[in-house]
N, C-alpha and C positions, 0 to 999 in steps of 0.2 A: 504494500500500500504506500502511495506517495505521502511524503510528510505533510503536504498541504491538506490532503484528504483526511489524514489522521487528526490534525488539529481542528478541522471542521467538525468531525465527529465528537471530539472532546468538548468543543464549544456548544454543540447541540445538546449533549448530555447535561452540561452545567446549566444550560437554560431551562431544561425540563426539570432538573432537581431543585434549583433555587429560582423561583419564578419572579419575574419583574412585578413590582407593585401595580395593582389595578388589573392584572390579568386574571384569567380563570384559575381557580384553585383546585380543580378536579384532579384527584390522585397525586398531587404534589406533596412530598414528604416534608420538605423544609421550605418555608416562605419567609422572605425578608421584605419588610415594608419600606416606605419612603424615608423613614427616619432611622433605619438600621435595626429595627426590632426583629428578632428571629423567632419564628413560630415552628413548633413541631406538630406534625399530624398525629392525633391520638385516635386510633381506630375504634369502631364500635365494639362492644363486648360486655361481658358480665363479670362481676366480682363480689366478694363478700365485704359489705360495708359495715363499719363499726368495729368496736374492740373485741378481740378474741378472748377466749375463756381464761387465759392465763395472764391477761393484762389487768393491772390495778386501775380499773377504769371507773369513771363517774357514770351515774345512771343514765345520763343523756347520750352516752355513747353506745347504748344497748337498746334492743338486742342486735347482735350481729345478724345481718340478713342479706339475702341475695338481691343484687341490684343489676339491672341491665341498662347500659347506655346504648340507645338504639341507633344513634347517628354519630359518625366521626366528627371531630372538631379539632381546631388548632389551639394550642396553649403556648404561651410565651416560654421560650427556652430559659429565660431569666426573669427575675422580678424587674419591673419597670425601673430604669435607672434615672438618676438626677439629670443627666444629659438629655435623655429622651423627654423627660417632663418639661425641661426648660425649652426644648425645641417646639413644644406645643403650647405651653402655658406662659412662657417668657418670664418666669420667676422661679425661685427655689426655696421652698419652705423648710427644707431638711435641717435637722439639728447637727447631724454628722456629715459635713460637706465632703464631696468627692464625686466627680463626674460619673464614675462607674459604680459607685455605691447605690443601693436601692434608694429611691425617693421615699421619704417617710414624713411623719407629721402631716399626713394628708387624710382627711376624713373620707368616708365612703362617698359622700355627696361631691367632694372635690374630685375623687377618682372618676365619678360619672361625668363630670364636666370635661375632664381630660378625654374621656372616651367620645363624648359628643363632638369635641373639636377635632379629634383625630379622624373620626368618621367623616366629618365635613371636609377636612383637608384631603382625604383620599377618595371622596365621592361615592361613599356607600354607607351602609349602616350595620356592618358585620362585626365590628369590635364590640366587646361586652365583657362583663365579669363572668367567670365560670360559675355554674351552680355548685352547691356544696358536694353533690354526688359526683359531678365531673371532676372537681378538684381532687377528691379522695381517690377516685379511680386512676387519675393521672399520677398522683403522688405515690400510690402503692406500686404501680408499674408491674403488676402481676404478683406482688408479695401479699401473703395473708398474715405476715408478722406485724409486730408493733411498728416497724419502720420499713422503708422500701427495700432495705437490705436484710431484713430478718428481725430477730428479737433481741439481739445483743446490744444493749445500750452502750457498752464499752466501745463499740465501733462507730458511734455517732460522730466523733470528732473528724472522721474522714469525710463526712458528708455535710456537716452543719457547723455554723457559728452559733454557739449557744452559751449559756452562763459559764460553763467550765473553760472555754477557750477564747471567748470574744473580746476580752479585755474591756468589757462594758461599752462596746461600740459596734456599729455595723461595719461590714467589710465589702470590698468590691465583689460584684456578682461573679459567679463562675469559678471561684478559686478552689472550691471543694469538689469532691467527686460527684458526678451526676447520678441520677437513678437509671434504671434500665431503659427508660424512655428517652434518655438524653436531656432530662430536665434538671436544672441546678437549683440548689437552695430551697427545695420543697420542704426541708426541715430547717428551721432556724433562720437566722439573719433578720428578717422582719416578718411579722404577722401579715397575712394576705387577706384582704377583703374578698368575700364571694358574694354572689347575687342574693342568696336566700335570707329571709327573715329567720330568726332563731326560734326554734320550737323545742321544748323539753321532750315532747313525745314524738318528735319528727321521725325517729327511726321506727317506732312502733306503729305509727299511723300512715306513713307515706306509701305510695304505690311502689311496686317492684320495678317498673320501667320509667326511666327518665324522671325520677322524683324531684320535687321542688319543695321548699319549705312552706310554712303556713302563709296565708295571704296577707297577714299583717302581724304586727308585734311591736315590742319596745326596742328591740335591738337587731342588728344584722350580724351575720356570722363572720368570724375571722378564723383562719386556719393556719397551721404550720409551726406555731411557736415563733420565738424570736431570740435575739442576742442576749436578752436578760432572763430567759426562762430555762428551767432545768430540763434534763433529757426526757422526763416523763411528759412534759408539756409540748414536746416536739414530735410526739407519736403521730402516725398517719390518721388515727381516729379522733385525736384530741380536738375539741371544738369549744369556742367561747363566743359570747355575744358582746356587742358594743353599740352604743347609740350611733346612728349613721352620720351625725354631724360632729362627732367627736374625733380627736386625733391625738397622737403623741409620737415620740421618736422611735417607737417600736413597731409601728404599723405602716405598711405599704400595700402593694397589690401587684398582681400579675394578670395580663390580659388573655382572654379567650378570643377566638376569631372563628366565626361560622364560615364554612366553605362557600356557601352561596346565600 
């Protein structure tokens, strides 16, 4: 094969694998948008949602139950960074400054404003927060253990910035090992806002396919733990609620993207 033909094939493959912003997303595994955010395709499938029998879990993490995510979706490879936030919002509210650190001190309402502006900037309405079920499905990456890598809390330092190793601050995204889906910092660094209202009986009452939280409530769900929490709070099933207009330097977010 001529060298020119070989390079043409390589270029074509790269175009198909990492699609240009605004193009069709059908069957593309990695997508990079106009401000450099990378998204990983999460295929549809089923998983056991909630804490396992050997976890020291709160009542709102039970019962563990089978959940099906019926449609594929994209999830940010990293938490939204301060550089990406400034590119859309033109200001930086974060307490721990660093272009590649996750943006924090953002309320859920402010995260939704970022999403609204980014959708408008790219000419569609497909950016959103993941549902709680989508988040846990992606975080587990096929694992039924307490973490994406199993049950051994002693291994968490390889995957997360948390109370034991964070030195009381956030860190640039992507420095720890990713989960099996290629997603970074799903444990620790900053809490991540998700779409759902919090419900204590959400696991017991929700449907088995594409579940969503209750239609209203006093708090929205945050997942994943953060730099100031212990290993127990960084488990895949751990969940907490917060008023959607509140913020602090431990809370950020990660974007989901609907294919169409």
